C-alpha beads as a LAMMPS data file, in Angstrom:
LAMMPS data file: protein, C-alpha beads

318 atoms
317 bonds

1 atom types
1 bond types

-500.0 500.0 xlo xhi
-500.0 500.0 ylo yhi
-500.0 500.0 zlo zhi

Masses

1 110.0

Atoms # bond

1 1 1 -293.756 218.011 -394.811
2 1 1 -297.412 218.259 -394.032
3 1 1 -300.189 219.149 -396.529
4 1 1 -303.037 221.223 -395.363
5 1 1 -306.508 220.851 -396.965
6 1 1 -308.604 223.949 -396.978
7 1 1 -312.293 223.272 -396.477
8 1 1 -314.654 224.741 -399.088
9 1 1 -315.831 228.206 -397.992
10 1 1 -319.404 229.233 -397.639
11 1 1 -319.100 231.286 -400.925
12 1 1 -318.007 228.184 -402.756
13 1 1 -321.070 226.278 -401.546
14 1 1 -323.337 229.056 -402.564
15 1 1 -321.805 229.194 -406.053
16 1 1 -322.219 225.441 -406.465
17 1 1 -325.954 225.574 -405.271
18 1 1 -326.619 228.479 -407.653
19 1 1 -325.116 226.633 -410.552
20 1 1 -327.196 223.478 -409.746
21 1 1 -330.321 225.568 -409.535
22 1 1 -329.605 227.176 -412.842
23 1 1 -328.951 223.768 -414.566
24 1 1 -332.204 222.486 -413.148
25 1 1 -334.125 225.512 -414.345
26 1 1 -332.642 225.145 -417.789
27 1 1 -333.708 221.511 -417.888
28 1 1 -337.170 222.513 -416.839
29 1 1 -337.378 225.131 -419.549
30 1 1 -336.050 222.590 -422.167
31 1 1 -338.732 219.914 -421.154
32 1 1 -341.457 222.628 -421.288
33 1 1 -340.352 223.894 -424.608
34 1 1 -340.167 220.392 -426.205
35 1 1 -343.577 219.588 -424.616
36 1 1 -345.147 222.703 -426.167
37 1 1 -343.587 222.022 -429.484
38 1 1 -344.884 218.458 -429.546
39 1 1 -348.305 219.565 -428.527
40 1 1 -348.436 222.288 -431.166
41 1 1 -347.176 219.780 -433.807
42 1 1 -349.824 217.216 -432.790
43 1 1 -352.528 219.879 -432.816
44 1 1 -351.519 221.019 -436.317
45 1 1 -351.366 217.515 -437.673
46 1 1 -354.839 216.819 -436.149
47 1 1 -356.206 219.983 -437.811
48 1 1 -354.657 219.113 -441.106
49 1 1 -356.064 215.553 -440.916
50 1 1 -359.629 216.851 -440.351
51 1 1 -359.168 219.308 -443.180
52 1 1 -357.698 216.727 -445.508
53 1 1 -360.028 214.514 -447.583
54 1 1 -357.362 211.722 -447.566
55 1 1 -357.437 211.417 -443.678
56 1 1 -353.745 211.254 -442.944
57 1 1 -353.969 209.281 -439.724
58 1 1 -356.373 206.711 -441.235
59 1 1 -354.075 206.043 -444.092
60 1 1 -350.845 206.030 -441.908
61 1 1 -350.807 202.167 -441.626
62 1 1 -350.704 202.056 -445.486
63 1 1 -347.701 204.322 -445.799
64 1 1 -345.392 201.531 -447.167
65 1 1 -347.979 200.072 -449.530
66 1 1 -346.221 201.652 -452.500
67 1 1 -343.408 199.053 -452.037
68 1 1 -345.786 196.420 -453.321
69 1 1 -345.840 197.973 -456.848
70 1 1 -342.255 199.262 -456.711
71 1 1 -340.912 195.692 -456.664
72 1 1 -340.901 194.501 -460.341
73 1 1 -342.151 191.072 -461.352
74 1 1 -338.834 190.485 -463.100
75 1 1 -335.723 192.262 -461.775
76 1 1 -334.137 192.049 -465.157
77 1 1 -336.698 194.621 -466.283
78 1 1 -334.856 197.227 -464.319
79 1 1 -331.718 196.803 -466.573
80 1 1 -333.854 196.562 -469.693
81 1 1 -335.564 199.911 -468.727
82 1 1 -332.162 201.489 -468.025
83 1 1 -330.680 200.526 -471.410
84 1 1 -333.873 200.514 -473.477
85 1 1 -333.872 196.802 -474.172
86 1 1 -337.031 195.027 -475.195
87 1 1 -338.804 193.168 -472.345
88 1 1 -340.391 189.720 -472.804
89 1 1 -343.251 191.040 -470.632
90 1 1 -344.227 193.857 -473.078
91 1 1 -347.960 193.829 -473.730
92 1 1 -348.113 197.062 -475.647
93 1 1 -348.554 199.201 -472.603
94 1 1 -346.286 202.128 -471.559
95 1 1 -345.006 200.094 -468.523
96 1 1 -342.705 197.935 -470.721
97 1 1 -342.253 199.946 -473.886
98 1 1 -338.555 200.344 -473.179
99 1 1 -337.169 200.484 -476.799
100 1 1 -339.493 203.424 -477.740
101 1 1 -337.334 205.851 -475.757
102 1 1 -334.145 205.169 -477.683
103 1 1 -332.333 208.401 -479.018
104 1 1 -330.655 207.218 -482.175
105 1 1 -327.361 209.036 -482.931
106 1 1 -326.033 207.251 -485.988
107 1 1 -327.227 204.040 -487.714
108 1 1 -328.069 201.506 -485.105
109 1 1 -326.211 203.305 -482.291
110 1 1 -328.421 204.956 -479.772
111 1 1 -328.385 206.627 -476.357
112 1 1 -330.753 205.088 -473.839
113 1 1 -333.575 207.519 -473.019
114 1 1 -332.753 207.869 -469.311
115 1 1 -329.097 208.532 -469.991
116 1 1 -330.086 211.366 -472.337
117 1 1 -332.486 212.784 -469.680
118 1 1 -329.673 212.521 -467.078
119 1 1 -327.423 214.460 -469.454
120 1 1 -329.989 217.122 -469.766
121 1 1 -330.220 217.370 -465.939
122 1 1 -326.442 217.582 -465.527
123 1 1 -326.198 220.160 -468.283
124 1 1 -328.831 222.329 -466.528
125 1 1 -326.780 222.083 -463.428
126 1 1 -323.482 222.924 -465.132
127 1 1 -324.798 225.917 -467.110
128 1 1 -326.571 227.280 -464.109
129 1 1 -323.473 226.986 -462.036
130 1 1 -321.392 228.649 -464.727
131 1 1 -323.822 231.605 -464.829
132 1 1 -323.746 231.831 -461.016
133 1 1 -319.893 231.808 -460.986
134 1 1 -319.619 234.432 -463.761
135 1 1 -321.756 236.959 -461.958
136 1 1 -320.897 236.035 -458.357
137 1 1 -317.208 236.704 -458.799
138 1 1 -317.515 240.454 -459.528
139 1 1 -320.357 240.876 -457.099
140 1 1 -318.285 239.323 -454.320
141 1 1 -315.471 241.876 -454.653
142 1 1 -317.983 244.770 -454.658
143 1 1 -319.766 243.333 -451.636
144 1 1 -316.617 242.667 -449.612
145 1 1 -316.129 245.289 -446.824
146 1 1 -312.406 245.564 -447.300
147 1 1 -312.507 245.677 -451.156
148 1 1 -315.621 247.545 -452.133
149 1 1 -315.150 250.580 -454.384
150 1 1 -318.023 252.468 -452.674
151 1 1 -320.150 251.710 -449.504
152 1 1 -323.472 252.491 -451.296
153 1 1 -322.618 250.111 -454.167
154 1 1 -321.701 247.426 -451.690
155 1 1 -325.054 247.778 -449.892
156 1 1 -326.927 247.504 -453.186
157 1 1 -325.055 244.409 -454.415
158 1 1 -325.466 242.714 -451.053
159 1 1 -329.195 243.332 -450.986
160 1 1 -329.532 242.163 -454.518
161 1 1 -327.829 238.873 -453.761
162 1 1 -329.928 238.373 -450.715
163 1 1 -333.016 238.894 -452.836
164 1 1 -331.819 236.212 -455.346
165 1 1 -331.227 233.482 -452.681
166 1 1 -334.282 234.418 -450.643
167 1 1 -336.660 232.395 -452.886
168 1 1 -336.241 228.598 -453.481
169 1 1 -335.242 227.587 -457.057
170 1 1 -338.624 225.882 -457.565
171 1 1 -340.492 229.135 -456.942
172 1 1 -338.369 231.114 -459.406
173 1 1 -338.721 228.250 -461.925
174 1 1 -342.473 228.436 -461.613
175 1 1 -342.450 232.154 -462.295
176 1 1 -340.206 231.840 -465.446
177 1 1 -342.090 228.845 -466.661
178 1 1 -345.144 231.099 -467.063
179 1 1 -342.968 233.474 -469.113
180 1 1 -340.775 231.225 -471.259
181 1 1 -342.856 228.013 -470.976
182 1 1 -341.773 224.854 -469.144
183 1 1 -338.527 223.103 -470.038
184 1 1 -334.772 223.370 -469.319
185 1 1 -334.567 227.193 -469.966
186 1 1 -336.774 228.052 -467.030
187 1 1 -334.812 225.639 -464.869
188 1 1 -331.440 227.212 -465.992
189 1 1 -332.663 230.611 -465.212
190 1 1 -334.140 229.681 -461.790
191 1 1 -331.057 227.760 -460.581
192 1 1 -328.598 230.234 -462.208
193 1 1 -330.199 233.175 -460.347
194 1 1 -330.232 231.374 -457.040
195 1 1 -326.571 230.327 -457.599
196 1 1 -325.553 233.983 -458.082
197 1 1 -326.891 234.745 -454.560
198 1 1 -325.544 231.744 -452.942
199 1 1 -322.061 231.762 -454.461
200 1 1 -321.854 235.490 -454.077
201 1 1 -322.350 235.299 -450.301
202 1 1 -319.703 232.599 -449.944
203 1 1 -317.290 234.408 -452.190
204 1 1 -317.436 237.840 -450.531
205 1 1 -316.989 236.219 -447.024
206 1 1 -313.738 234.641 -448.466
207 1 1 -312.713 238.039 -449.827
208 1 1 -313.144 239.691 -446.487
209 1 1 -310.459 237.409 -444.998
210 1 1 -307.740 237.788 -447.568
211 1 1 -304.131 239.074 -446.890
212 1 1 -304.363 242.863 -447.655
213 1 1 -300.550 243.287 -448.051
214 1 1 -300.598 242.710 -451.816
215 1 1 -303.609 244.998 -452.197
216 1 1 -301.830 247.779 -450.186
217 1 1 -298.668 247.344 -452.252
218 1 1 -300.511 247.736 -455.595
219 1 1 -302.478 250.658 -454.181
220 1 1 -299.150 252.328 -453.201
221 1 1 -297.861 252.221 -456.802
222 1 1 -301.057 253.683 -458.137
223 1 1 -303.066 250.662 -459.392
224 1 1 -306.759 251.135 -459.885
225 1 1 -309.460 249.014 -458.307
226 1 1 -309.714 246.573 -461.227
227 1 1 -305.942 246.063 -461.315
228 1 1 -305.750 245.416 -457.584
229 1 1 -308.594 242.918 -457.788
230 1 1 -307.058 241.187 -460.854
231 1 1 -303.494 240.909 -459.673
232 1 1 -303.542 241.049 -455.820
233 1 1 -306.889 239.711 -454.694
234 1 1 -308.093 237.119 -457.280
235 1 1 -305.025 234.903 -457.144
236 1 1 -305.460 234.517 -453.447
237 1 1 -309.121 233.455 -453.536
238 1 1 -309.527 231.606 -456.872
239 1 1 -308.805 228.072 -455.419
240 1 1 -311.439 228.518 -452.766
241 1 1 -313.839 230.040 -455.323
242 1 1 -313.494 226.957 -457.493
243 1 1 -313.905 224.663 -454.403
244 1 1 -317.242 226.242 -453.549
245 1 1 -318.280 226.308 -457.183
246 1 1 -317.733 222.554 -457.448
247 1 1 -319.698 222.043 -454.319
248 1 1 -322.515 224.185 -455.859
249 1 1 -322.491 221.816 -458.896
250 1 1 -323.528 218.985 -456.642
251 1 1 -326.380 221.039 -455.197
252 1 1 -327.532 222.155 -458.499
253 1 1 -327.810 218.591 -459.857
254 1 1 -330.231 217.885 -457.130
255 1 1 -332.062 221.115 -457.636
256 1 1 -332.395 220.442 -461.356
257 1 1 -333.917 216.997 -460.678
258 1 1 -336.497 218.476 -458.381
259 1 1 -337.366 221.249 -460.775
260 1 1 -337.617 218.751 -463.560
261 1 1 -340.423 217.106 -461.686
262 1 1 -342.499 220.224 -461.993
263 1 1 -341.908 220.737 -465.656
264 1 1 -338.152 221.729 -465.844
265 1 1 -337.224 218.896 -468.117
266 1 1 -334.619 216.282 -467.579
267 1 1 -334.789 213.122 -465.499
268 1 1 -336.985 214.576 -462.714
269 1 1 -340.075 214.779 -464.998
270 1 1 -339.762 211.172 -466.104
271 1 1 -339.286 210.116 -462.563
272 1 1 -342.420 211.818 -461.359
273 1 1 -344.465 210.176 -464.203
274 1 1 -343.133 206.733 -463.460
275 1 1 -344.001 206.965 -459.806
276 1 1 -347.434 208.394 -460.492
277 1 1 -348.192 205.630 -462.956
278 1 1 -346.904 202.812 -460.792
279 1 1 -344.154 201.605 -463.226
280 1 1 -341.880 199.803 -460.775
281 1 1 -339.050 198.803 -463.197
282 1 1 -338.797 202.268 -464.737
283 1 1 -338.865 203.896 -461.322
284 1 1 -336.001 201.743 -459.921
285 1 1 -333.989 202.256 -463.071
286 1 1 -334.367 206.074 -462.731
287 1 1 -333.458 206.053 -459.124
288 1 1 -330.426 203.789 -459.746
289 1 1 -329.160 206.082 -462.541
290 1 1 -329.748 209.241 -460.472
291 1 1 -328.048 207.833 -457.400
292 1 1 -325.020 206.608 -459.416
293 1 1 -324.685 209.925 -461.244
294 1 1 -324.784 212.019 -458.078
295 1 1 -322.359 209.621 -456.313
296 1 1 -319.874 209.972 -459.196
297 1 1 -320.212 213.805 -459.264
298 1 1 -319.792 213.988 -455.472
299 1 1 -316.658 211.800 -455.482
300 1 1 -315.066 213.635 -458.500
301 1 1 -315.895 217.020 -457.019
302 1 1 -314.378 216.107 -453.635
303 1 1 -311.235 214.856 -455.338
304 1 1 -310.809 217.989 -457.395
305 1 1 -311.535 220.211 -454.435
306 1 1 -308.829 218.501 -452.477
307 1 1 -306.450 219.117 -455.450
308 1 1 -307.388 222.847 -455.482
309 1 1 -307.352 223.779 -451.801
310 1 1 -305.107 221.025 -450.328
311 1 1 -305.802 217.956 -448.283
312 1 1 -305.186 219.826 -445.046
313 1 1 -308.339 221.887 -445.627
314 1 1 -310.478 218.765 -445.127
315 1 1 -308.761 217.547 -441.940
316 1 1 -310.277 218.289 -438.586
317 1 1 -308.323 220.997 -436.755
318 1 1 -306.523 222.065 -439.913

Bonds

1 1 1 2
2 1 2 3
3 1 3 4
4 1 4 5
5 1 5 6
6 1 6 7
7 1 7 8
8 1 8 9
9 1 9 10
10 1 10 11
11 1 11 12
12 1 12 13
13 1 13 14
14 1 14 15
15 1 15 16
16 1 16 17
17 1 17 18
18 1 18 19
19 1 19 20
20 1 20 21
21 1 21 22
22 1 22 23
23 1 23 24
24 1 24 25
25 1 25 26
26 1 26 27
27 1 27 28
28 1 28 29
29 1 29 30
30 1 30 31
31 1 31 32
32 1 32 33
33 1 33 34
34 1 34 35
35 1 35 36
36 1 36 37
37 1 37 38
38 1 38 39
39 1 39 40
40 1 40 41
41 1 41 42
42 1 42 43
43 1 43 44
44 1 44 45
45 1 45 46
46 1 46 47
47 1 47 48
48 1 48 49
49 1 49 50
50 1 50 51
51 1 51 52
52 1 52 53
53 1 53 54
54 1 54 55
55 1 55 56
56 1 56 57
57 1 57 58
58 1 58 59
59 1 59 60
60 1 60 61
61 1 61 62
62 1 62 63
63 1 63 64
64 1 64 65
65 1 65 66
66 1 66 67
67 1 67 68
68 1 68 69
69 1 69 70
70 1 70 71
71 1 71 72
72 1 72 73
73 1 73 74
74 1 74 75
75 1 75 76
76 1 76 77
77 1 77 78
78 1 78 79
79 1 79 80
80 1 80 81
81 1 81 82
82 1 82 83
83 1 83 84
84 1 84 85
85 1 85 86
86 1 86 87
87 1 87 88
88 1 88 89
89 1 89 90
90 1 90 91
91 1 91 92
92 1 92 93
93 1 93 94
94 1 94 95
95 1 95 96
96 1 96 97
97 1 97 98
98 1 98 99
99 1 99 100
100 1 100 101
101 1 101 102
102 1 102 103
103 1 103 104
104 1 104 105
105 1 105 106
106 1 106 107
107 1 107 108
108 1 108 109
109 1 109 110
110 1 110 111
111 1 111 112
112 1 112 113
113 1 113 114
114 1 114 115
115 1 115 116
116 1 116 117
117 1 117 118
118 1 118 119
119 1 119 120
120 1 120 121
121 1 121 122
122 1 122 123
123 1 123 124
124 1 124 125
125 1 125 126
126 1 126 127
127 1 127 128
128 1 128 129
129 1 129 130
130 1 130 131
131 1 131 132
132 1 132 133
133 1 133 134
134 1 134 135
135 1 135 136
136 1 136 137
137 1 137 138
138 1 138 139
139 1 139 140
140 1 140 141
141 1 141 142
142 1 142 143
143 1 143 144
144 1 144 145
145 1 145 146
146 1 146 147
147 1 147 148
148 1 148 149
149 1 149 150
150 1 150 151
151 1 151 152
152 1 152 153
153 1 153 154
154 1 154 155
155 1 155 156
156 1 156 157
157 1 157 158
158 1 158 159
159 1 159 160
160 1 160 161
161 1 161 162
162 1 162 163
163 1 163 164
164 1 164 165
165 1 165 166
166 1 166 167
167 1 167 168
168 1 168 169
169 1 169 170
170 1 170 171
171 1 171 172
172 1 172 173
173 1 173 174
174 1 174 175
175 1 175 176
176 1 176 177
177 1 177 178
178 1 178 179
179 1 179 180
180 1 180 181
181 1 181 182
182 1 182 183
183 1 183 184
184 1 184 185
185 1 185 186
186 1 186 187
187 1 187 188
188 1 188 189
189 1 189 190
190 1 190 191
191 1 191 192
192 1 192 193
193 1 193 194
194 1 194 195
195 1 195 196
196 1 196 197
197 1 197 198
198 1 198 199
199 1 199 200
200 1 200 201
201 1 201 202
202 1 202 203
203 1 203 204
204 1 204 205
205 1 205 206
206 1 206 207
207 1 207 208
208 1 208 209
209 1 209 210
210 1 210 211
211 1 211 212
212 1 212 213
213 1 213 214
214 1 214 215
215 1 215 216
216 1 216 217
217 1 217 218
218 1 218 219
219 1 219 220
220 1 220 221
221 1 221 222
222 1 222 223
223 1 223 224
224 1 224 225
225 1 225 226
226 1 226 227
227 1 227 228
228 1 228 229
229 1 229 230
230 1 230 231
231 1 231 232
232 1 232 233
233 1 233 234
234 1 234 235
235 1 235 236
236 1 236 237
237 1 237 238
238 1 238 239
239 1 239 240
240 1 240 241
241 1 241 242
242 1 242 243
243 1 243 244
244 1 244 245
245 1 245 246
246 1 246 247
247 1 247 248
248 1 248 249
249 1 249 250
250 1 250 251
251 1 251 252
252 1 252 253
253 1 253 254
254 1 254 255
255 1 255 256
256 1 256 257
257 1 257 258
258 1 258 259
259 1 259 260
260 1 260 261
261 1 261 262
262 1 262 263
263 1 263 264
264 1 264 265
265 1 265 266
266 1 266 267
267 1 267 268
268 1 268 269
269 1 269 270
270 1 270 271
271 1 271 272
272 1 272 273
273 1 273 274
274 1 274 275
275 1 275 276
276 1 276 277
277 1 277 278
278 1 278 279
279 1 279 280
280 1 280 281
281 1 281 282
282 1 282 283
283 1 283 284
284 1 284 285
285 1 285 286
286 1 286 287
287 1 287 288
288 1 288 289
289 1 289 290
290 1 290 291
291 1 291 292
292 1 292 293
293 1 293 294
294 1 294 295
295 1 295 296
296 1 296 297
297 1 297 298
298 1 298 299
299 1 299 300
300 1 300 301
301 1 301 302
302 1 302 303
303 1 303 304
304 1 304 305
305 1 305 306
306 1 306 307
307 1 307 308
308 1 308 309
309 1 309 310
310 1 310 311
311 1 311 312
312 1 312 313
313 1 313 314
314 1 314 315
315 1 315 316
316 1 316 317
317 1 317 318
């Protein structure tokens, strides 16, 4: 038995040459685009440097100088600052006045100041997420193409949610701070409004992919829209709703910290003050507490989401 090998035809060579030319052209365009982007970035930075009184490029070699004051003279002061324990280095200045922040609850029992501020930050995130969930759930059923009671109402709700998530939380917080003054209330309103828009979008995309057989069955026996949503649609999507809500809690903890730095209360404001004043021990204590809290919330949230939607949802290719 003999095997015959057919030589590539002229058309095959032409196709291969065309493909190589196309690849070369794409590489050329990529190099040109990256070059133009880098040139525009460098020109923008040069313009900003000339317009900036601080002279960015002149100060660039000193970018890590802040580490010199971030390192405390006594590393034990980090723990003392975290738990409001008196420091032997206290000279009456604000840098080492750790016990003054104690929040006494009963008798000699107290909550360390930074733990109380962290609780405020977490509470802002939880209340904001709850507000977002309460409003996003009904909005998501109205905005879903396959479940909406009316196309016009769907369009209005979708545009409204797009408007809520169009602006960063810090911008909304600045607006409400001018109305209700600075503090946690402005932060809750800002993060809550943004959460409505963000969760609403995630939720209605889940709703558009549900199994419609239960919905059609209830429709056939005369159930109204509210009954179909309550008994046919909500049971299908609620685990995924809770999963996304827990994920949003993690995001909102970070957002409430950032907003706190601009007057939203909580640990963010104290962190900003410590950094600006060069209090190394206090800054490290706040960073340590913030990192530990976010790590615990992330791990607990991931564990709970796995319980709600199943381990297979987190596996590649599931």
